[in-house]
C-alpha positions in Angstrom: 0.0 0.0 0.0 2.8 2.4 0.9 4.6 1.6 -2.4 1.4 2.3 -4.3 1.1 5.8 -2.6 4.7 6.6 -3.4 4.1 5.5 -7.1 1.0 7.7 -7.4 2.8 10.6 -5.8 5.7 10.2 -8.2 3.3 10.1 -11.2 1.5 13.3 -10.0 4.7 15.2 -9.5 6.0 14.0 -12.9 2.8 15.2 -14.6 3.0 18.6 -12.9 6.6 19.0 -13.9 5.8 18.0 -17.6 2.9 20.5 -17.5 5.1 23.3 -16.2 7.8 22.6 -18.8 5.2 22.6 -21.6 3.8 25.9 -20.5 7.2 27.5 -20.1 8.3 26.5 -23.6 5.0 27.6 -25.3 6.6 30.5 -27.2 9.8 28.7 -28.2 9.9 27.6 -31.8 9.2 24.0 -32.7 12.7 23.5 -34.1 15.4 25.0 -31.9 18.3 24.8 -34.3 20.7 27.1 -32.5 22.3 27.2 -29.0 20.7 29.4 -26.4 23.9 31.5 -26.1 23.8 32.3 -29.9 20.1 33.1 -29.8 20.6 35.4 -26.7 23.5 37.2 -28.4 21.4 37.7 -31.6 18.5 39.0 -29.6 20.8 41.5 -27.8 22.1 42.8 -31.1 18.5 43.1 -32.5 17.6 45.2 -29.4 20.6 47.5 -29.9 19.7 47.9 -33.6 16.1 48.6 -32.8 17.0 51.3 -30.3 19.2 53.0 -32.9 16.8 52.8 -35.8 13.6 53.6 -33.8 11.3 52.6 -36.7 11.8 51.1 -40.1 10.3 53.9 -42.2 13.5 53.7 -44.3 15.1 50.2 -43.9 18.2 51.5 -45.7 19.1 53.3 -42.5 20.0 49.9 -41.1 23.1 49.7 -43.3 24.6 52.7 -41.3 24.4 50.8 -38.0 27.5 48.8 -36.9 25.6 46.2 -34.9 23.3 45.5 -37.9 26.3 44.9 -40.2 27.7 42.5 -37.6 24.3 40.7 -37.7 24.6 40.5 -41.5 28.0 38.8 -41.2 26.8 36.5 -38.4 23.8 35.1 -40.5 25.5 35.1 -43.9 26.2 31.4 -43.6 23.3 30.2 -41.7 19.7 31.4 -41.2 18.9 29.1 -38.2 19.2 31.8 -35.6 17.0 34.2 -37.7 14.4 31.4 -38.1 14.4 30.7 -34.4 14.0 34.4 -33.7 11.1 35.1 -36.1 9.2 32.0 -35.0 9.1 33.3 -31.4 5.7 34.9 -30.8 7.2 37.2 -28.1 9.2 39.1 -30.7 7.7 42.3 -32.3 7.0 42.7 -36.0 9.8 45.3 -36.2 12.3 43.1 -34.5 11.4 40.2 -36.9 11.8 42.5 -39.9 15.2 43.7 -38.7 16.2 40.0 -38.4 15.0 39.3 -41.9 16.8 42.3 -43.3 20.0 40.9 -41.8 19.7 38.0 -44.3 20.7 40.4 -47.1 23.9 38.4 -48.0 22.4 34.9 -47.7 22.7 32.8 -50.9 19.6 31.9 -53.0 19.4 28.3 -51.8 19.5 29.2 -48.1 17.1 32.1 -48.6 14.6 30.0 -50.4 14.7 27.3 -47.6 14.2 30.1 -45.1 11.2 31.4 -47.0 9.7 27.9 -47.2 10.0 27.5 -43.4 8.4 30.9 -42.9 5.5 29.8 -45.2 4.9 26.9 -42.8 4.9 29.2 -39.8 2.4 31.5 -41.7 0.1 28.5 -42.3 0.2 27.9 -38.5 -0.8 31.6 -38.0 2.6 32.3 -36.4 3.7 34.9 -38.9 1.8 37.8 -40.4 1.3 38.9 -44.0 3.8 41.8 -43.3 6.5 39.3 -42.3 6.0 37.1 -45.4 6.1 40.2 -47.6 9.3 41.3 -45.9 10.9 37.9 -46.7 9.6 37.7 -50.2 10.2 41.3 -51.3 12.3 43.3 -48.7 13.2 46.1 -51.2 15.7 47.2 -53.7 18.9 47.0 -51.5 18.0 43.8 -49.8 17.8 40.1 -50.6 15.4 39.8 -53.5 16.7 36.4 -54.7 13.3 34.8 -54.7 11.8 37.5 -56.8 14.8 37.6 -59.0 14.6 33.8 -59.6 10.9 33.8 -60.3 11.5 31.5 -63.2 13.3 28.9 -61.1 11.2 25.7 -60.9 11.5 25.5 -57.1 10.3 29.1 -56.6 7.4 28.6 -59.0 6.4 25.3 -57.3 6.7 26.9 -53.8 4.6 29.9 -54.7 2.0 28.0 -56.7 1.6 25.3 -53.9 1.1 27.9 -51.2 -1.0 30.5 -53.0 -4.3 29.1 -51.8 -3.5 29.4 -48.1 -2.5 33.1 -48.4 -4.5 36.2 -47.7 -6.0 38.0 -50.8 -3.2 40.6 -50.7 -0.5 37.9 -50.6 -2.2 36.0 -53.4 -1.8 39.0 -55.6 1.8 39.4 -54.6 2.5 35.8 -55.4 0.8 36.2 -58.8 2.9 39.3 -59.6 6.0 37.5 -58.5 5.3 34.5 -60.7 4.7 36.8 -63.7 8.0 38.6 -63.1 6.3 42.0 -62.7 7.8 42.6 -59.2 11.3 41.8 -60.4 10.9 44.2 -63.4 9.7 46.9 -61.0 12.8 46.4 -58.8 15.1 46.5 -61.8 13.4 49.7 -63.0 13.8 51.3 -59.5 17.5 50.3 -59.5 18.0 52.0 -62.9 16.2 55.2 -61.8 18.3 55.4 -58.6 21.5 55.1 -60.6 20.5 57.8 -63.1 19.9 60.3 -60.4 
């Protein structure tokens, strides 16, 4: 009888502990692909950048910030820390956008993989239209490799397979991306800025 009470007590304590851990990790991304120290260092730099930029009215102002350029170097080989960061529901839209802009030097393959993972988060309602737009079309001076490679079979397949789950606004953006119109617009904007 005593052993039975001890066993029941052990089970109850175990269940309470499991419940506590589950609640504590509620906002942590499904796939933690980076160490906690790396993620903390990344979060600290994002906070420093955010304090200096105040708002992202002109994202090009980020390039003038030393800590932002350090982030760009840090994530140029791996986007895991950015993915872990943007998938955390406790991070603000602005912080997530700063993290995405830091991917400006990421190669096409890695950027496409990052975009695909973000689409999965969007389907789970963990990312907004604004964040998906920032990844897909961040602007002239940023990583536009998906839009630039709109004829690539993987890009075409990814956009076509996900268009139905998007908001009406994103459906239009996906269609304009697939048609090449957004890339043409970016090229035109680059030409105009060089002519000035």
